[in-house]
C-alpha positions as CSV (number, residue, x, y, z in Angstrom):
1,X,27.8,-1.8,-26.6
2,X,29.9,-4.2,-28.6
3,X,33.7,-4.1,-28.9
4,X,34.6,-7.1,-31.2
5,X,37.8,-9.0,-30.3
6,X,38.5,-6.6,-27.5
7,X,39.3,-8.6,-24.4
8,X,39.2,-5.6,-22.0
9,X,35.6,-5.5,-21.0
10,X,35.7,-9.1,-19.9
11,X,39.0,-8.6,-18.1
12,X,37.7,-5.4,-16.4
13,X,34.6,-7.0,-15.0
14,X,36.7,-10.0,-13.8
15,X,38.8,-7.7,-11.6
16,X,38.0,-7.7,-7.8
17,X,35.7,-4.9,-7.3
18,X,37.3,-4.1,-4.0
19,X,40.6,-3.4,-5.9
20,X,38.7,-1.1,-8.3
21,X,37.2,0.8,-5.3
22,X,40.7,1.2,-3.9
23,X,41.9,2.7,-7.2
24,X,38.9,5.1,-7.1
25,X,39.9,6.0,-3.5
26,X,36.3,5.5,-2.2
27,X,35.7,6.0,1.5
28,X,33.9,2.8,2.5
29,X,34.3,0.2,5.3
30,X,36.7,-2.7,5.2
31,X,34.6,-5.8,5.5
32,X,35.6,-9.0,4.0
33,X,32.4,-9.7,2.0
34,X,30.6,-6.5,2.0
35,X,31.7,-2.9,2.5
36,X,29.3,0.1,3.0
37,X,29.7,3.8,3.1
38,X,28.5,7.1,1.7
39,X,27.6,7.1,-1.9
40,X,30.2,9.0,-4.0
41,X,27.4,10.5,-6.1
42,X,24.5,11.1,-3.7
43,X,26.1,11.2,-0.2
44,X,24.5,9.7,2.9
45,X,26.3,7.5,5.4
46,X,25.8,3.7,4.5
47,X,23.4,3.7,1.5
48,X,26.3,2.6,-0.8
49,X,27.6,-0.9,-0.7
50,X,30.1,-3.2,-2.5
51,X,29.9,-6.9,-2.5
52,X,33.2,-8.7,-3.1
53,X,31.7,-12.1,-3.6
54,X,29.2,-11.0,-6.2
55,X,31.7,-8.4,-7.6
56,X,29.0,-5.7,-7.7
57,X,28.1,-2.3,-6.2
58,X,24.7,-0.7,-5.4
59,X,23.3,2.5,-4.0
60,X,19.9,2.0,-2.6
61,X,19.1,5.8,-2.9
62,X,20.2,6.9,-6.4
63,X,20.0,3.5,-8.1
64,X,23.7,3.2,-9.2
65,X,24.7,-0.4,-9.5
66,X,26.7,-2.8,-11.7
67,X,30.1,-4.4,-11.8
68,X,33.7,-3.0,-11.8
69,X,33.4,-1.1,-15.1
70,X,30.1,0.4,-14.1
71,X,31.6,1.5,-10.8
72,X,34.2,3.5,-12.8
73,X,31.6,5.0,-15.0
74,X,29.4,5.8,-11.9
75,X,32.1,7.4,-9.8
76,X,34.1,9.3,-12.5
77,X,31.1,10.2,-14.6
78,X,32.7,8.9,-17.8
79,X,31.6,6.9,-20.8
80,X,32.1,3.1,-21.3
81,X,35.2,3.6,-23.6
82,X,36.7,6.1,-21.2
83,X,36.2,3.8,-18.3
84,X,37.8,1.0,-20.2
85,X,40.9,2.9,-20.9
86,X,41.2,4.3,-17.4
87,X,40.9,0.7,-16.0
88,X,42.7,-1.4,-18.5
89,X,44.7,1.1,-20.6
90,X,44.3,1.6,-24.4
91,X,43.2,-1.1,-26.6
92,X,46.1,-3.2,-28.0
93,X,46.2,-5.2,-31.1
94,X,46.5,-8.9,-30.1
95,X,47.0,-12.1,-32.0
96,X,44.2,-14.6,-32.0
97,X,46.1,-16.8,-29.5
98,X,46.6,-13.9,-27.2
99,X,43.0,-12.9,-27.3
100,X,41.9,-16.5,-26.6
101,X,44.2,-16.7,-23.7
102,X,43.0,-13.5,-22.1
103,X,39.3,-14.4,-22.7
104,X,40.0,-17.8,-21.1
105,X,41.6,-16.1,-18.0
106,X,38.6,-13.8,-17.7
107,X,36.2,-16.7,-18.0
108,X,38.2,-18.6,-15.3
109,X,37.9,-15.7,-12.9
110,X,34.2,-15.5,-13.5
111,X,33.8,-19.2,-12.8
112,X,35.8,-18.9,-9.6
113,X,33.7,-16.0,-8.4
114,X,30.5,-17.8,-9.2
115,X,31.7,-20.9,-7.3
116,X,32.6,-18.8,-4.3
117,X,29.1,-17.1,-4.4
118,X,27.4,-20.5,-4.6
119,X,29.4,-21.7,-1.5
120,X,28.6,-18.5,0.4
121,X,24.8,-18.8,-0.5
122,X,24.9,-22.4,0.8
123,X,26.8,-21.4,4.1
124,X,24.4,-18.5,5.0
125,X,21.3,-20.7,4.2
126,X,22.7,-23.3,6.6
127,X,23.3,-20.6,9.2
128,X,19.8,-19.2,8.7
129,X,18.3,-22.8,9.2
130,X,20.2,-23.1,12.4
131,X,18.8,-19.8,13.7
132,X,15.3,-20.8,12.6
133,X,15.7,-24.1,14.4
134,X,16.9,-22.4,17.7
135,X,13.9,-20.0,17.7
136,X,10.4,-20.9,18.8
137,X,6.7,-19.9,18.6
138,X,6.2,-16.3,19.2
139,X,3.0,-16.5,21.2
140,X,3.2,-14.9,24.6
141,X,6.7,-13.5,24.1
142,X,8.4,-10.2,23.6
143,X,7.3,-10.4,19.9
144,X,3.7,-10.0,20.9
145,X,4.6,-7.0,23.1
146,X,6.8,-5.5,20.4
147,X,4.1,-5.7,17.8
148,X,1.7,-4.1,20.4
149,X,4.0,-1.1,20.6
150,X,3.7,-0.9,16.8
151,X,-0.1,-0.6,17.1
152,X,-0.8,-4.2,16.3
153,X,-2.7,-5.4,19.6
154,X,-3.2,-9.0,20.3
155,X,-7.0,-8.7,19.8
156,X,-6.3,-7.5,16.3
157,X,-4.3,-10.6,15.5
158,X,-5.5,-13.4,17.7
159,X,-3.4,-16.0,15.8
160,X,0.3,-15.2,15.5
161,X,1.6,-16.0,12.0
162,X,3.7,-19.1,11.9
163,X,6.2,-17.1,9.9
164,X,7.2,-15.1,13.0
165,X,9.2,-16.7,15.8
166,X,11.1,-15.6,18.8
167,X,14.9,-15.9,19.7
168,X,15.7,-14.7,23.2
169,X,19.4,-14.3,22.8
170,X,20.0,-13.3,19.2
171,X,23.7,-12.4,18.5
172,X,24.3,-9.2,16.7
173,X,27.4,-9.6,14.5
174,X,29.2,-6.8,12.6
175,X,32.2,-6.9,10.2
176,X,35.5,-6.8,11.9
177,X,38.5,-6.8,9.5
178,X,38.4,-10.2,7.7
179,X,35.8,-11.7,10.1
180,X,32.8,-10.9,12.4
181,X,32.5,-10.0,16.0
182,X,29.5,-10.0,18.4
183,X,28.6,-6.6,19.8
184,X,25.3,-7.4,21.4
185,X,23.0,-10.3,22.4
186,X,19.3,-10.0,23.2
187,X,15.7,-10.8,22.2
188,X,14.6,-10.6,18.6
189,X,11.6,-11.3,16.4
190,X,12.7,-13.9,13.7
191,X,10.9,-14.1,10.4
192,X,11.3,-16.9,7.9
193,X,12.0,-15.9,4.3
194,X,10.8,-18.5,1.9
195,X,12.0,-18.9,-1.7
196,X,9.7,-19.5,-4.7
197,X,9.7,-23.2,-3.9
198,X,8.6,-22.6,-0.3
199,X,12.0,-23.5,1.2
200,X,13.6,-21.4,4.0
201,X,16.3,-19.3,2.3
202,X,16.9,-16.6,4.9
203,X,15.9,-15.3,8.3
204,X,14.9,-11.6,9.0
205,X,15.6,-10.5,12.6
206,X,14.3,-7.5,14.5
207,X,16.1,-6.9,17.7
208,X,13.7,-5.8,20.5
209,X,14.0,-3.3,23.3
210,X,10.7,-2.9,25.1
211,X,12.1,0.2,26.9
212,X,12.0,2.1,23.7
213,X,8.7,3.8,22.5
214,X,8.5,1.6,19.3
215,X,10.2,-1.4,21.0
216,X,13.2,-1.5,18.6
217,X,16.8,-1.8,19.8
218,X,18.9,1.3,19.4
219,X,22.6,0.2,19.1
220,X,25.1,3.0,18.9
221,X,28.1,2.7,16.6
222,X,31.2,2.8,18.6
223,X,33.3,5.9,18.0
224,X,30.7,7.5,15.8
225,X,28.4,9.8,17.9
226,X,24.9,10.0,16.6
227,X,25.1,6.8,14.4
228,X,23.3,3.6,15.2
229,X,23.5,0.0,13.8
230,X,20.3,-1.1,12.0
231,X,17.8,-2.8,14.3
232,X,16.9,-5.3,11.5
233,X,19.1,-7.6,9.6
234,X,18.8,-10.4,7.1
235,X,20.9,-13.6,7.1
236,X,20.7,-15.8,4.1
237,X,19.5,-15.5,0.5
238,X,16.5,-13.2,0.3
239,X,16.4,-12.5,-3.4
240,X,13.1,-13.6,-4.9
241,X,11.8,-14.7,-1.5
242,X,9.1,-13.4,0.8
243,X,8.0,-13.6,4.4
244,X,4.6,-15.3,4.0
245,X,2.6,-13.9,6.9
246,X,-0.9,-15.1,5.8
247,X,-2.0,-17.2,2.8
248,X,-5.6,-18.2,3.2
249,X,-7.0,-21.0,1.2
250,X,-8.5,-19.9,-2.2
251,X,-6.8,-16.5,-2.2
252,X,-6.2,-14.9,-5.6
253,X,-4.9,-11.4,-4.3
254,X,-1.5,-10.9,-2.8
255,X,-0.8,-7.7,-0.9
256,X,2.9,-6.9,-0.3
257,X,4.9,-4.2,1.5
258,X,8.6,-3.8,2.4
259,X,8.4,-4.2,6.2
260,X,6.7,-6.8,8.4
261,X,5.0,-4.1,10.5
262,X,3.6,-2.4,7.3
263,X,2.3,-5.7,5.9
264,X,0.7,-6.7,9.2
265,X,-0.9,-3.3,9.4
266,X,-2.7,-3.9,6.1
267,X,-3.5,-7.4,7.3
268,X,-5.2,-6.5,10.6
269,X,-7.1,-3.7,8.7
270,X,-8.5,-6.5,6.4
271,X,-7.6,-4.2,3.4
272,X,-8.8,-6.8,0.9
273,X,-10.9,-9.7,2.5
274,X,-9.6,-13.0,1.6
275,X,-6.2,-11.7,0.4
276,X,-2.8,-13.1,1.2
277,X,-0.3,-10.9,2.9
278,X,3.5,-11.3,2.3
279,X,6.3,-9.1,3.3
280,X,8.8,-8.4,0.5
281,X,11.8,-7.8,2.9
282,X,12.9,-4.7,1.1
283,X,12.2,-2.5,-1.9
284,X,15.0,-3.9,-4.0
285,X,13.8,-7.4,-3.6
286,X,10.2,-6.5,-4.6
287,X,11.5,-4.5,-7.6
288,X,14.3,-6.8,-9.0
289,X,16.9,-5.5,-11.4
290,X,15.8,-2.5,-13.5
291,X,17.1,-1.2,-16.7
292,X,19.2,1.9,-15.9
293,X,20.7,4.5,-18.1
294,X,20.1,8.1,-19.3
295,X,16.5,9.0,-18.7
296,X,15.6,5.7,-17.1
297,X,16.1,6.5,-13.4
298,X,12.4,6.9,-12.9
299,X,11.1,4.8,-15.8
300,X,10.4,1.6,-13.8
301,X,11.4,-0.7,-16.6
302,X,12.4,-4.1,-15.4
303,X,15.5,-6.0,-16.5
304,X,13.8,-9.3,-17.7
305,X,17.2,-11.0,-17.7
306,X,16.9,-11.0,-13.9
307,X,15.7,-14.6,-13.4
308,X,16.0,-14.5,-9.7
309,X,13.7,-11.5,-9.1
310,X,10.5,-11.9,-7.1
311,X,7.7,-13.4,-9.0
312,X,4.3,-14.0,-7.4
313,X,2.9,-17.6,-7.5
314,X,0.6,-18.6,-10.4
315,X,-2.5,-18.5,-8.2
316,X,-2.1,-14.7,-7.8
317,X,-4.4,-12.8,-10.2
318,X,-4.1,-9.4,-8.5
319,X,-0.8,-8.1,-7.0
320,X,-0.9,-5.0,-4.8
321,X,2.3,-3.3,-3.6
322,X,2.1,-0.8,-0.8
323,X,4.3,2.2,-1.4
324,X,5.8,3.7,1.8
325,X,5.9,7.5,1.9
326,X,9.0,7.7,4.1
327,X,11.5,7.3,1.2
328,X,12.2,9.2,-2.1
329,X,8.7,8.9,-3.7
330,X,9.6,9.0,-7.5
331,X,12.4,6.4,-7.1
332,X,10.3,4.2,-4.8
333,X,7.4,4.2,-7.2
334,X,9.8,3.4,-10.2
335,X,11.1,0.4,-8.4
336,X,7.6,-0.9,-7.5
337,X,6.4,-0.3,-11.1
338,X,9.4,-2.4,-12.3
339,X,8.4,-5.3,-10.0
340,X,4.8,-5.2,-11.2
341,X,5.7,-4.9,-14.8
342,X,7.9,-7.9,-14.6
343,X,5.2,-10.0,-12.7
344,X,2.5,-8.9,-15.3
345,X,4.8,-9.8,-18.2
346,X,5.6,-13.3,-16.8
347,X,2.1,-13.9,-15.4
348,X,-0.4,-13.1,-18.3
349,X,-3.7,-11.9,-17.0
350,X,-2.2,-10.5,-13.7
351,X,-3.5,-7.2,-12.6
352,X,-1.0,-4.9,-10.7
353,X,-1.6,-2.0,-8.4
354,X,0.4,0.3,-6.2
355,X,-1.3,1.9,-3.1
356,X,0.7,4.9,-1.9
357,X,0.9,6.2,1.7
358,X,1.1,9.9,2.7
359,X,4.6,11.5,2.3
360,X,6.8,10.9,5.3
361,X,4.8,8.0,6.6
362,X,4.4,4.2,6.1
363,X,1.2,2.2,6.7
364,X,2.2,1.4,10.2
365,X,2.5,5.1,11.0
366,X,-1.1,5.4,9.8
367,X,-2.3,2.5,12.0
368,X,-0.6,4.2,15.0
369,X,-2.0,7.6,14.2
370,X,1.4,9.2,13.6
371,X,1.4,12.5,11.7
372,X,-1.6,14.0,9.9
373,X,-4.9,12.1,10.2
């Protein structure tokens, strides 16, 4: 939508999104970089997040996302012009000099945010590299015993993937006002996330508690009975990357699932002999940005302007996504279709396929015999 010579859209999207969230009186956390809470549209507890460095919001359940103006439209259910008026006031006639000054201010704010985002990415990549360097080979560690509790016995996978390592005293950090605080320290499986060039860009950690049936840590949230912190966290820049669990020489098929355990379940089952098996880290990373709007929620149309989205290497001629059945099926499939369509558009001749798993399960559940046969 175009508003010629109207500086308000640029000004609106240059506003700190945390300030806009406060104006909308959203109930979210108070982190310095990222704040999470219930989605104002579809509910939940922590599926809705706002990133102050990127100046964007996202709901991983209903698909709402965008910048400050999009947030106003999403929360208030109004049109673009209505959101613009609510956030910036009615349009005013300005002189050419005033328009240029306001446009330059908006551009300056954008440059400052981008520079801050670049600095943050560099910082977390360095932190991820330190963690990777402090971890060591996972053979004969709690990682082996954790995977065994997930149905992946040592004899199924005689050689531990080099992408998986072990950290005996991984620190679990949570936002605390303007900083972070440690609430737990213990053993974790560490997985390296590599970017398109094959460089380490992030680490994925799964905290281990072998006293639990599935071996994952259960960490209660203080003061919130029944709520727990996620047992898995990513530090670094995961977008466009993957955990490369197995890449045999001469492979032309890539099989990818969201989780490490799900991907390993397909690998030990030898789903496609000679295939590579990579973990996509999460559904959003596999899908990339999608085109959204009225009637597009389940369309699975990729936003081709997303240059950082996951793209398989050129040697991949067949890309297979495994669809977990333990999340909303229509939206999950739409996201996977978006990722496949982008890949097929940018890799001519590539064949794409989605393999679904029964509702309420993922492939690791199938391996473990959970639920219906």
